[in-house]
C-alpha positions in Angstrom: -9.4 20.8 9.1 -9.4 18.7 12.3 -8.3 21.5 14.5 -10.8 24.1 13.2 -13.7 22.0 12.1 -13.9 18.2 12.8 -12.6 14.8 11.8 -15.4 14.4 9.3 -14.3 17.5 7.5 -10.7 16.2 7.4 -11.9 13.2 5.4 -14.7 15.0 3.6 -12.5 17.7 2.1 -10.7 15.0 0.0 -14.0 14.3 -1.8 -13.5 17.6 -3.6 -10.1 16.5 -4.8 -11.5 13.2 -5.9 -14.3 14.9 -7.8 -11.8 17.2 -9.5 -9.7 14.2 -10.4 -12.7 12.4 -11.9 -13.7 15.4 -14.0 -10.1 15.8 -15.2 -10.0 12.1 -16.1 -13.2 12.3 -18.1 -11.9 15.4 -19.9 -8.6 13.8 -20.8 -10.1 10.4 -21.8 -12.6 12.2 -24.0 -10.0 13.8 -26.3 -9.4 12.5 -29.8 -5.8 11.5 -28.9 -7.1 9.2 -26.1 -9.7 7.6 -28.3 -7.4 6.9 -31.2 -6.9 3.1 -31.6 -3.3 1.9 -30.9 -1.5 -0.2 -33.5 -1.6 -3.8 -32.7 -3.7 -3.3 -29.6 -6.3 -5.9 -30.7 -9.5 -6.4 -28.9 -9.8 -4.9 -25.5 -10.0 -7.6 -22.8 -13.1 -7.8 -20.6 -13.2 -5.7 -17.5 -12.4 -8.0 -14.5 -15.7 -7.4 -12.6 -15.6 -10.8 -10.9 -12.0 -10.5 -9.6 -12.5 -7.0 -8.3 -15.8 -7.9 -6.8 -14.1 -10.7 -4.8 -11.5 -8.2 -3.7 -14.0 -5.6 -2.5 -16.1 -8.1 -0.6 -13.1 -9.7 1.1 -11.7 -6.4 2.3 -15.2 -5.4 3.6 -15.5 -8.7 5.4 -12.2 -8.2 7.2 -13.1 -4.6 8.0 -16.5 -5.7 9.4 -14.7 -8.1 11.8 -13.4 -5.1 13.8 -16.5 -2.9 13.8 -18.4 -4.8 16.6 -15.9 -7.3 17.9 -17.3 -10.7 19.0 -15.0 -13.8 19.0 -17.1 -16.1 16.8 -18.5 -13.5 14.4 -15.3 -11.6 14.0 -13.2 -14.7 13.5 -15.7 -15.9 10.8 -15.5 -12.6 9.0 -11.7 -12.7 9.0 -11.6 -16.2 7.7 -14.2 -15.4 5.0 -12.3 -12.3 4.1 -9.0 -14.2 3.7 -10.7 -16.8 1.7 -12.1 -14.1 -0.5 -8.6 -12.7 -1.1 -7.4 -16.2 -2.1 -10.3 -16.5 -4.4 -9.5 -13.1 -5.9 -6.0 -14.1 -6.7 -7.2 -17.4 -8.2 -9.8 -15.8 -10.4 -7.3 -13.2 -11.5 -4.8 -15.9 -12.6 -7.5 -17.6 -14.7 -8.0 -14.5 -16.8 -4.6 -14.1 -18.6 -5.7 -11.3 -20.9 -7.2 -9.1 -18.2 -5.1 -10.2 -15.2 -4.0 -7.6 -12.6 -1.0 -9.6 -11.3 1.8 -11.6 -13.0 2.3 -15.3 -12.9 3.6 -17.1 -9.7 2.6 -14.1 -7.6 3.6 -15.5 -4.2 6.1 -18.2 -5.1 9.1 -17.8 -2.9 11.2 -19.7 -5.5 11.3 -16.6 -7.6 12.5 -13.0 -7.0 9.1 -11.8 -8.2 7.1 -13.9 -5.8 9.4 -13.0 -2.9 9.3 -9.3 -3.8 5.5 -9.2 -4.1 5.2 -11.0 -0.7 7.5 -8.3 0.7 5.4 -5.5 -0.8 2.3 -7.0 0.8 3.9 -7.5 4.2 5.4 -4.0 4.2 2.0 -2.4 3.3 0.0 -4.4 5.9 2.5 -3.6 8.7 3.3 0.0 8.0 -0.1 1.6 7.3 -1.0 1.3 11.0 0.8 4.4 12.2 -0.3 6.7 9.4 -4.0 5.7 9.9 -4.3 5.2 13.7 -1.2 7.1 15.0 -3.0 10.5 15.2 -6.0 9.0 17.0 -3.9 7.1 19.5 -1.6 9.9 20.3 -4.4 12.4 20.7 -6.6 10.1 22.8 -3.8 8.7 25.0 -1.6 11.7 25.5 -3.5 14.8 24.3 -0.8 15.5 21.6 -2.2 18.1 19.1 -3.4 16.8 15.8 -1.1 19.2 14.0 2.0 17.7 15.7 1.1 14.2 14.7 0.5 15.5 11.1 4.1 16.9 11.1 5.4 13.5 12.3 3.6 11.6 9.5 4.9 14.3 7.0 8.4 13.7 8.3 8.0 10.0 7.6 7.2 10.8 3.9 10.1 13.3 3.7 12.5 10.7 5.0 11.2 8.3 2.3 11.9 10.9 -0.4 15.3 12.0 0.8 16.7 8.5 1.2 15.2 7.3 -2.1 17.2 10.1 -3.8 20.3 9.3 -1.7 20.5 5.7 -2.8 19.2 6.1 -6.4 22.6 5.9 -8.0 23.8 2.9 -5.9 25.4 0.1 -8.0 22.9 -2.6 -8.9 25.1 -5.4 -7.4 24.4 -3.8 -4.0 20.6 -3.8 -4.5 19.8 -6.9 -2.4 21.8 -5.6 0.5 20.1 -2.3 0.2 16.7 -3.9 0.3 17.7 -5.9 3.4 18.9 -2.7 5.1 15.6 -1.0 4.3 13.6 -3.9 5.6 15.5 -3.9 8.9 14.9 -0.1 9.3 11.2 -0.7 8.8 11.2 -3.5 11.3 13.1 -1.3 13.8 10.6 1.5 13.4 7.6 -0.8 13.9 9.2 -2.3 17.0 9.9 1.1 18.3 6.3 2.3 17.8 5.2 -0.5 20.1 7.2 1.1 22.9 7.0 4.8 22.1 3.3 5.3 21.3 2.2 4.0 24.8 4.8 6.3 26.4 4.0 9.3 24.3 7.6 10.5 23.8 7.4 12.8 20.7 11.1 12.7 19.9 11.2 8.9 20.0 8.0 8.6 18.0 9.5 10.9 15.4 12.7 8.8 15.3 10.6 5.6 14.7 8.7 7.4 11.9 11.9 8.5 10.3 13.2 4.9 10.5 10.0 3.5 8.9 9.8 6.1 6.2 13.5 6.0 5.5 13.5 2.2 5.3 10.8 2.4 2.6 12.8 5.0 0.7 15.9 2.8 0.8 14.2 -0.4 -0.2 11.4 0.6 -2.5 13.1 1.6 -5.7 15.3 -1.5 -5.8 12.6 -3.8 -4.7 10.4 -2.6 -7.6 13.2 -3.0 -10.1 13.9 -6.6 -9.0 10.2 -7.4 -9.3 9.8 -6.0 -12.8 13.2 -7.4 -14.0 12.3 -10.9 -12.8 8.9 -11.0 -14.4 8.3 -13.4 -17.4 8.6 -12.1 -20.9 5.5 -10.1 -21.8 4.5 -9.6 -18.1 6.9 -6.7 -17.2 4.1 -4.1 -17.6 1.7 -6.1 -15.5 4.4 -6.6 -12.8 5.1 -2.9 -12.8 1.5 -2.0 -12.3 1.0 -4.8 -9.8 3.4 -3.3 -7.3 1.2 -0.2 -6.4 -1.9 -2.4 -6.7 -0.6 -4.9 -4.1 0.5 -1.9 -2.0 -3.1 -0.6 -1.9 -4.5 -4.0 -1.1 -2.0 -4.3 1.7 -3.0 -0.9 3.1 -6.7 -1.8 2.9 -6.2 -5.2 4.7 -3.8 -3.7 7.2 -6.2 -0.9 8.1 -9.1 -3.3 8.4 
């Protein structure tokens, strides 16, 4: 789309997929099976409008800080955005029946808190290449968009292949495996700091493989540790909280 039309079309084409997904969701949720009450479900908790409103405003404030950069205004927007994120997590914790995240979310005294902190840090740090890599490589070095697309695809492929490769590793090795994955991600990020300015495609590809492969190594075991260490009755929330935290990290990292 970028090569033959424009950047706008590259993003705009995804609106068609989003519309199709929305229509499919309405169709599925409108079926009798979806509307059938579940045994023991009880009263549906209130939708967390306030918490999600805080989240949306905080991400927009952080994003606005980089649109027209000025020291005082941008710094104020960043601080307000971070405060909004803190308020979001606080409001979420006060609504136990409709909460999006488990208890003691960022407590480093627990495996769950350490794991969720790692998910947030991974996401904030690693979204940068996927989002800004194509623009930087094209602008700085004239590398074709299709080439950068293949590099980003290779990162995803490395994630999948290494996830499969370590899937049957013994559980008593899981913490070591998570550490190895984290070190691979750190090495890939450090490498990008050197390779993107120089424009070496083989080295950039190597860093992408390290970053994607590191995720593939660490992610399955990290998710398992988080869910297993959640309080009784919060395992489902913890499982759903991992991709939610990942998306928040992507949004803040991109901003």
